[in-house]
PANUTOR-592563 format. One record per atom (N, C-alpha, C, CB): residue in one letter; x, y, z. Coordinates in steps of 0.1 Angstrom, whole numbers, plus 5000, padded with zeros to 4 digits. Each point is the difference from the previous one (the first is absolute). Glycine has a CB too. Example, Ala and Ser with C-alpha at 12.3 -4.5 7.8 and 13.67 -1.06 7.14 Angstrom:
BEGIN
A513249435078/A499150125000/A500950125000/A498149885012/S501550234981/S500950115000/S499250115008/S501249944978/
// end
This chain:
BEGIN
M641235876067/M501150115001/M499350144995/M502249814996/K497950295011/K499550134995/K501250105003/K497349945005/L503050144982/L501050095001/L499650134994/L501649814999/F498750305006/F499750134994/F501350064999/F497750025010/L502750004977/L501250044996/L500050154992/L500749745000/C500150355007/C499950134993/C501250085000/C497950005006/S502150124987/S501150095001/S500150095011/S500149984978/H498850075025/H499950105012/H498649985008/H501450184985/F498949765026/F498849945007/F499150135004/F501349785009/S499250334995/S499250125005/S499150044989/S501850095016/S498449904971/S499250044989/S498949894998/S502150134988/V498149745014/V499149894995/V499449935012/V501449964979/G499150055033/G499749925011/G498549995003/G502150065007/S497250054989/S498650045003/S499249894993/S500450265003/L500149694986/L499349894992/L499849885009/L501150084978/M499649905033/M500049875010/M499350045012/M502349914991/K497150215008/K499550045014/K499249905008/K500050224992/E499049715002/E499249915008/E501049885005/E497750054986/E503249925006/E501049885006/E500950055011/E500149904977/I500150255024/I501150035011/I499250065012/I502150054982/E496749995016/E499450075012/E499949905012/E498650154984/M502149925027/M499949935013/M500949875000/M497650095003/K503249894988/K500749894999/K501550025007/K498449944979/K502249965026/K501550025005/K501049984988/K499349925024/V501550184974/V500950004989/V501450005006/V498550134985/L502349785010/L501349995003/L500850094988/L499849755013/F500750374992/F500750104992/F501649984998/F498250155008/I502249804982/I501449974999/I500850104991/I499349755004/P501450355000/P500850134996/P501249954993/P499250155018/T501349724985/T501349954998/T500750074988/T499149775010/A500150214979/A500750044985/A500250165001/A498749814985/S501050265024/S500050144999/S501150055010/S497550014992/I503049905018/I500750075010/I501450074996/I498949835015/Y501850144974/Y501150064996/Y499850094988/Y501349815009/E497450224989/E499650104989/E500050135002/E498849844993/E501850255000/E499850145003/E498850065002/E501850024990/Y497349954999/Y498750045001/Y499049915005/Y500650144982/K498649875028/K499149925006/K498650055000/K501849925012/G497850184981/G498650065001/G498949914999/G500950194990/Y499449695002/Y498949914996/Y499649925013/Y500949984975/V500249995033/V499749935013/V499050085008/V502249894999/G498150235003/G499150095008/G498750004995/G501850155005/S498049884982/S498650014994/S499549865000/S500550224985/A500149675014/A499249885001/A499549965015/A501549924980/R499450125030/R499749995014/R498750085005/R502649975003/K497350154989/K499050105003/K498749924994/K501650224999/L498449744989/L498849944993/L499449875010/L501050094974/F499949835029/F499649895008/F499250055012/F502049874993/K498650235013/K499650055012/K498550064997/K502550045009/K497350024979/K498850084997/K498949904997/K501350204992/L499149665002/L499249904998/L499649915012/L501150024979/G499550035034/G499549935011/G500949875004/G497650084993/A503449915000/A500949875002/A500850035013/A500249934975/A500249965031/A500849985011/A501449974996/A498149935013/L502850164989/L501549974993/L500949965012/L499850184980/T501049715015/T501149965008/T501250024991/T498749835014/E502450254988/E500950034993/E501249925002/E498950194998/M501849734992/M501249935003/M500950004990/M498849885013/D502550154990/D501150004991/D500649855000/D500650275004/I499349644987/I500349875001/I501549985001/I498049944988/S502850165007/S501449995001/S500750025012/S499850064980/K499349985033/K500450035012/K499449915009/K500450214994/E498749685002/E499349935009/E500549844999/E498050194998/D501849735012/D500249884999/D499049914995/D501550065015/Y498549814981/Y499149944992/Y498849985010/Y501849884983/A498350085029/A498849985010/A499250124999/A501249865016/S499450254985/S499350145003/S499150034985/S502150095018/I498749874971/I499450024986/I498749914999/I502550044989/E497749835015/E499149874999/E498850065008/E501949794998/A498350265015/A498850035007/A499050124995/A501449915018/A499450204976/A499650104993/A499049974989/A502150105007/F498649804985/F499349954987/F498749925005/F502349984985/N497849955025/N498949905004/N498950095005/N501649825008/D498750314999/D498850085005/D499550104990/D500949975024/A499750044965/A499550094989/A498849944993/A502350094997/D496950014997/D498949944990/D500650044985/D497750035018/I503250074981/I500350054989/I501650035002/I497650104994/I503249874996/I501650015000/I500350114987/I500549725010/Y500050394994/Y500450104991/Y501450034999/Y497950095004/F502749924984/F501550034999/F499950134993/F501049775000/T499850335005/T500150134994/T501049994987/T499550115024/G500650004969/G500950014989/G501350045007/G498350074983/G502849935007/G501450025003/G500949924993/G499350065022/N501749904983/N501149914993/N499649864999/N501850145008/S497849814980/S499549874998/S500949875005/S499050114980/F502549935015/F501049925003/F500249985015/F501050074979/F499150065029/F500049975014/F498949935007/F501350184998/L497549854996/L498849945007/L500149834998/L498450234996/L502149744990/L500049874998/L501049925007/L499250054980/E502150025021/E500949935009/E499649985015/E501650104983/Q497850005023/Q499549985014/Q499049895002/Q500450245003/L498749774987/L498849885000/L500749884999/L498350134988/R502849825003/R500549894999/R500949975010/R499550024979/K501450075026/K500849975013/K499349965011/K501550174993/K497249895011/K499449975012/K499049894998/K500450235008/G499549724981/G498949894997/G498650044999/G501449865011/V498550294988/V498750044999/V499549984987/V500450145018/D500249814972/D499449984986/D499249895002/D501850094986/K498549795020/K499149885003/K499050035012/K501949824992/L498350265017/L498950055009/L499050074994/L501650025017/L498650084974/L499150084992/L499049904993/L501650184997/K499049714996/K499249914991/K499249935008/K501649994984/E498849965029/E499049935008/E498950085006/E501949855004/E498350284998/E499050105005/E499050034990/E501650115014/L499149914974/L498950024988/L499149884997/L501650164989/N499049735013/N499349894996/N498749985011/N502249904988/K497950155023/K499150015010/K498750094997/K502049945014/G498350144974/G498850104996/G500450155003/G498149825006/K503050224998/K500250135004/K500250084987/K501049945024/L498950184979/L500050094988/L501550055000/L497450085001/F503349944987/F501350044999/F499950134992/F500949775001/I499750355003/I500050114993/I501450035000/I497650085004/G502949944981/G501350054996/G500250114993/G500549815001/E500250315003/E500250124993/E501349994994/E498550125015/S501549914972/S501450014993/S500949895004/S499950245000/A501449795008/A500849885002/A499249885007/A501950175003/G497049865004/G499249905006/G499349904992/G499850175016/A499849904971/A499449934990/A501149934990/A497950175002/I503249904997/I501049944990/I500649845006/I500650274992/V499649745021/V500649895007/V499049874997/V501250175018/C497649844978/C499049915000/C500349914987/C498250175014/A502649874977/A500149944987/A501149895001/A499350224988/P501049695002/P500849885001/P501450065002/P498549834984/D501950275011/D501450074999/D499850134998/D501049824992/I499950265015/I500150144999/I501050074993/I498949995018/K502049934975/K501050074993/K499650104989/K501249805004/Y497650214991/Y499550084990/Y499950145006/Y498649804988/I501350225025/I499950135006/I501250075003/I498149935009/E503150024988/E501550045003/E500150154995/E501049754998/M498550274990/M500150144994/M499350095008/M500249924977/M498850045032/M499150115008/M500649995014/M497949974986/D502649925018/D500349995015/D501449955000/D497549945008/E503350144998/E501549965001/E500349905011/E500750234990/K500049675008/K500149885011/K501050085010/K499849764983/P499850215030/P500850075010/P501549954998/P498050025016/G503150064989/G501349954999/G500349865007/G500550244999/D498849755012/D500349875008/D498949904998/D501350135017/Y498249854971/Y499049914997/Y500749874999/Y498550164990/S500949745018/S500749885002/S499349874992/S500750095024/L498249924970/L499349914993/L500849964987/L497950095011/T502149784986/T500849964988/T499149994989/T501849885013/D496750134988/D499250024989/D498950095004/D500749784991/D498550254999/D498950105002/D498649935000/D501550184987/G498549715016/G498649935002/G499150065008/G501049824997/G497750214999/G499250075008/G499149915008/G500250184984/L498649855021/L499249935008/L499149904991/L500150195017/S499849834970/S499249914991/S498449985006/S502449874993/L497150255013/L498650015004/L499250014986/L500650105024/I500049964967/I499450024987/I500849954986/I499150195013/N500449794978/N500749954988/N500350104990/N499049795005/F500950335000/F500350124990/F500850095008/F497849994986/Y502350135007/Y501250115006/Y499350145000/Y502249874989/V497550185023/V499550125002/V501050114996/V498649905018/L501050204973/L501150114999/L499150135002/L501849874982/P498650185033/P499250085004/P500550164995/P499449825022/H499850274980/H500250154996/H500350004984/H501250075024/Y498049874971/Y500249994984/Y499550134994/Y499749754997/L501350304995/L500050144994/L499650125009/L499549894980/T500950095032/T499850095011/T501350085004/T498149855009/A501950284992/A501250055004/A500449965014/A499650194985/P501849805019/P501150014992/P500449874991/P500850175019/F498349744980/F500349864995/F499649984986/F499749915022/K499850194971/K499449994988/K501049934989/K498650205007/K502749864991/K500849944991/K500549865004/K500650244994/I499849725019/I500549885004/I499149885000/I501550155013/T497049914989/T499149895000/T499749954984/T498950115023/E501250004967/E499849974986/E501249914997/E498850224994/K502449815011/K501349914997/K499849865004/K501550195003/I498049795010/I499949875005/I499049934991/I500650075024/L498249994974/L499049934990/L500549944989/L498450155007/E502549954985/E500649974988/E501049895001/E499550234994/E501449765016/E501049905003/E499549865003/E501350195008/F497849815000/F499649865006/F498749964993/F501250045024/T499049944960/T498849964995/T499649845001/T500650214986/D500449725021/D499749865003/D499349975012/D501949964989/L498050155020/L499249995012/L498650054998/L502150025013/D497049924997/D498550054999/D500050125010/D498749744995/I501750374999/I500050135009/I498550075002/I502450044991/C497349995019/C498750085003/C500350155003/C498849785010/P501150304981/P500550145003/P498850065007/P501650024980/I498650055031/I498750075005/I500650145006/I498549775007/N500550344990/N500550135004/N499650025015/N499850094976/N500250035028/N499850045015/N498449995005/N502250184997/S497049824992/S498649995002/S499549884997/S499650234995/Q501249665004/Q499549864997/Q500649915010/Q499950054976/A499549835026/A500449895007/A499749884995/A499850135017/V500649754985/V499849874996/V499449925012/V501850044984/I497049915013/I499549915010/I500249864996/I498450165007/V502349765001/V500349844996/V499149935010/V502650014992/E496549915003/E499349895007/E500249884996/E498750135004/D501949785002/D500349864997/D501050024985/D497449895013/S501850054975/S500750024989/S499750104991/S500549805003/S498650305001/S499550104992/S500650135003/S498049884997/K502150214993/K500550125003/K499250134995/K502149865001/R497750245003/R499450114994/R500450135003/R498449864999/I501750244994/I500650135004/I498750095001/I502449984989/V497850105023/V498950085003/V500650145001/V498749815011/E500550294988/E500450144998/E499150095010/E500649974973/I500250125031/I499150125009/I499450104992/I501549985019/
// end
């Protein structure tokens, strides 16, 4: 299983240039669809195209399982944008995409998660609630994440406008193995190893 987890994909995605070039990317903007600011979605899309990737865009909250499964099967790379972590997790679990994603990654596909897309990989996402507000109609009874990793990504560490809130999260959740990364860093996870890379 290989994961590339980052705060800001358009800043660091070129580190994966060789793995992205000419590949089929399933681009999932679901976390961002109700966010006011979506600039990072457009900049990520632009970088993928610049790197020669073929994009298929799909909002999983609006598709049926068969369509999602077909798109996952066809992709070489699965990418989740940033946005609201709780909304993304809810949609993944409601649609059964959490299990589908694990199956596809076990086949050796690359997963790229930006901000919310990185957060949901953790065993639980409650730690991010100070930064990410739960939607008013949030229906999950727990905040269990995808458990693709055994640590907790804290994106945008010490980066405006999240400087104070990221410091506070790090101070409060000392019992968790939190991995803070700024917008110029990413975590590459391969099987059970992880390393931080920087642009």
